[in-house]
VEXDRENTI-188286 format. One record per residue (C-alpha): x, y, z. Coordinates in steps of 0.02 Angstrom, whole numbers, plus 50000, padded with zeros to 5 digits. Layout:
# residues N
XYZ/...
# end
This chain:
# residues 453
504805002451059/504365020651031/503005028551137/502645042851017/502165044550835/503435054050730/503235066350586/504925070750511/505275084750387/506765082250274/507515072350132/506805054850153/508445046050111/509315055350251/507815052550363/507935033750333/509775033850378/509385044150533/508125030950588/509325016250569/510175017250738/508525016550832/507365006750718/508374993650623/507374977550629/505894985550719/504704991450582/503254979350550/502554987450393/503205000350271/501875007750159/502455020350027/501625029649885/503155036349791/503165047849638/502405037449498/503495045249363/501915046849259/501825057849105/500605072249115/499825080149267/499445064749371/500695069949503/500585060849667/501675073849750/502075092149728/503885088549683/504685081149527/503595066949461/504425065949290/506155059049324/507215051849187/506805033149198/508535027749254/508615042049379/506945036549450/507555018549471/509135024749560/508095036249668/506995021549720/508425009049739/509375019849863/507845021349975/507245003349962/508934996550016/508915006650177/507075002850205/507414984150200/508604985550349/507264993950453/506014979750434/505764966750571/505994948250530/504114946550504/503974963550421/503514968250244/503454982950124/501974988450018/502365000049871/500965008549775/501265012349590/500375013949422/500665006849248/502105018349201/503405010249313/502564995449398/503444981949295/505164989849321/504814992749504/504364974449524/506064969249454/506944981849566/506014974849717/506504957149662/508324962549663/508224971649829/507154959749931/507344943549833/506094936049712/505594922849839/505044936849955/503674942849838/502044940549934/500904946549795/500294961249694/498664969949733/497604979149604/496514992949675/495175001849574/495595019449632/494715029249495/493115020449437/492765033549303/494485030949224/495855043549187/495315055849052/497055060148985/497525042548930/497735039348743/497105021448736/496425012648890/495675023949021/496655019049176/495565015949328/496725005949440/498375006049532/499524992349595/500284988449764/501804976849766/502094967249929/503794960249981/504294951650143/505924954350236/506044935450262/505034922950155/503434916050235/503674926050396/502314939550381/500594934750443/499024940150352/497384943950438/495754939150355/494534953150316/492764954350380/491344949150266/490364962950181/488484964650205/488234957150032/489324942150074/488434939550241/486744939950155/487194924050059/487144914050221/485244913550234/485024898250344/485324898650532/485624914150638/487104925150682/488734915650703/487804899450662/487234905450490/487624894450341/487264891050157/487364875650046/488694874249911/488994861549773/490004846549833/490694844749656/492434852049634/492744861449471/494154872349408/495994868049431/496534851049501/494774844249491/494954828549384/495194810249439/496944810549365/497434824849479/496444819449634/496124800649620/495644799049805/494184811149781/493344801649639/492074789249708/490194785249697/488954791649825/487364781649857/485714789549906/484134780549962/482754793449942/481434783450037/482544781050188/483414797950162/485034788350184/486714793950116/488094780950103/489644775150014/488994757250014/487904750849872/486204744649930/484504740549857/483424755549816/484894767949817/485404778349668/487224780249619/487914797849600/489614801249520/490514817949505/490114823249326/489984841449275/488634849449165/489484843749003/489754825949063/491594827449106/492284817649254/492674828449404/492994824749587/492134828349753/492744841749873/493184828850007/493974811650019/492814797150070/493314797450255/493034816250267/491394814850173/490714802150299/491154813950442/490084827350361/488674814750335/488674810050520/488624828750563/487094831250448/488124842850339/487764834250172/486164837350072/485604827849916/484164834749812/483584836949633/483894853049536/482644861049417/483214849149279/482794834049384/484644829749413/485274823949581/486484835949662/487584833749814/487854849049925/488914852250078/488594864750217/489614880750211/489624889350380/489824908050392/491614913450422/492244927450532/493324933250389/493964928750217/495674929050137/495964945750049/495844944549860/497114951749739/495874963749657/494974976749763/493444984549683/492374994549804/491725012249810/492705015149970/494345013949871/493855028549759/495285040949786/494175055549737/492785052149862/493835045750006/495445054949972/495215071949888/493465075449954/493895068950127/495355081050138/494315095550072/493025092150206/494375091950340/495085108450275/493435117850257/493225115050070/494985120050020/495945108649901/497615107649989/498375092149909/498335083549738/497885065149720/497845059049900/497515040449924/495845033849984/495985032150173/495165014950160/496405008150033/497845011850152/496865007050308/496384989850240/498194986150193/498744990650369/497304980750442/497784964250359/499644965650397/499734972750573/499214964350735/497444967950791/497524978450949/499434977450942/500864989950946/501674987550775/502655002050699/502125008050526/503315018550420/502895029450270/504395039250203/503375047350064/502205055050191/501235066450075/499595071750155/499815059450301/498505046750242/499545032950323/499575041950490/497695044750478/497435026150439/498475020850590/497445031950705/495815025050634/496355007050659/496905010250837/495215018050875/494305003150796/495214989350891/495954998651041/497694996050968/499305005151004/500115005350831/501345019550801/501705028750639/503285036950573/503085047750419/504385057950327/504095071650199/505285084750129/504045097450059/503525112850156/501705107450153/502125094650286/501645107550417/500115114950333/499435098250271/500145082850360/500385089950534/498745099550528/497795084250465/498425073350607/497995086850734/496235088250663/495955069350668/496555068050848/495365082150895/493835077250792/493905058750834/494385062451015/495865050451003/496995049851155/498665050051063/500005062451011/501495064650896/503195073050889/503575084250741/505415086950701/506545092350559/508205085750499/509565098850525/509655110250373/511255111950273/511105116650091/509265119550124/509775134650228/510815141350083/509345138649967/508225149150081/509525163150089/509655163549899/507775163949878/507625178050005/508945189049921/508255206249875/509445210149733/511025204649641/512185213149764/511455202449904/511775186949798/513565192049760/513865195849943/513375178349997/514455169649864/515955167949979/514855160350114/514155147749990/515905142349941/516525140850120/515035133650215/513985123450094/514125108949973/514215114149791/514085102849640/515755095249591/515715102949416/515475121149471/516925131949410/517035142949563/518385155049500/517565157749330/515865161049408/516565172849540/517795182449433/516915182749264/515095177649251/514285187649391/515265203149339/514695202649158/513425215749103/512425201949019/512215192949186/511765209049277/510345212549155/509425196049171/507935195249292/508325192449476/507315176249474/508475169249339/510015175249433/509385166049588/509065150449482/510885150249426/511485152049606/510325137949661/510975126849521/512685126949605/512015118449763/512205099649784/510385093949808/510955078249898/511545089050043/509955098850079/509865091350253/511125082550364/511025071450517/511275081250679/512795070550724/513685077350570/
# end
């Protein structure tokens, strides 16, 4: 296992392939927040967020296929998305990971006030699709009870706190036809304060009927019910209507199973994403639409081992929220999780790297990371074109472009060299447009290359 966290600059598809030799089958959790392909200005990242739909699906498919290989046998992937592509993404994930590997879909209220630029419903939520590498292999950790949930357990103290709940089962699978073994009479002798399944003189008979008189069932079978009676965990009393009600003790739990809808102020991406970053960077807005740190942290918390050394990968690194969440969790439970994040945009140094440095320093966390870049190829040519001072500098580098770099297959090299760049019309257009035409010749799939190549 790696001993250092990694922050990698470069095309994330190439970064994933670069990681294969070392990390195939070793990543416990992949969390990604890819471009949502949303219309308008709701860009998750500073690069193209308005792909053609089919191009977006191909873009995602290529990366998901490699990502699957990196996951451990008990690993899983979590993919954040919004309404624009979530249904299509779900089908793509079915095809890539297998429909049986779908763990669930989480809905997170990330913008309580709602999005103001929507035409009909004001969108206030996002989705996270979860898929396992192997069905039923990932383990899920229960989440701690909130203060509000703990306050419901008013009887007893501390770990021994409890509350009483209705012994009547309602909802799905709660009729005698569905659960015949859980439909039976309970007898209660009020004078003797005796609860039994045996009919005796002076005892009243209580059957599981709901408020509209429909037959239901009890929560336990007769044998299990008697065990609770012997443990003094069954209470029978009258409600305010004078009806006899059977209740069973409900002891406080250390945690509860996470629900599929998360509504909490801590998931507000504005308060705990945008504002958090601005505070870290002295009031400057350095990134658009960062995730709430708690939304990512809670996902990592329920799917990584407490105090363990799982590896978490995010190949749409953005502002490094995932890295920040890993560091927070390790501090909370003395864990040794490691993060790997990849990002191709130049802000990786000014935002992601700087953010992680600040968190390590502010929180006094004894950890570190390695920052590295994929070897540049066409990216170097791109920089040379952008740095050109005039047309003559562009023309001078044309031969180098042709000999050293990857150009698009449909570029007519001879026509461009011998005709277009020599035309008066071309010479008169602004330098920025001339550079744009040179850049258009570059194959964008070859911006970076693995060092071995």
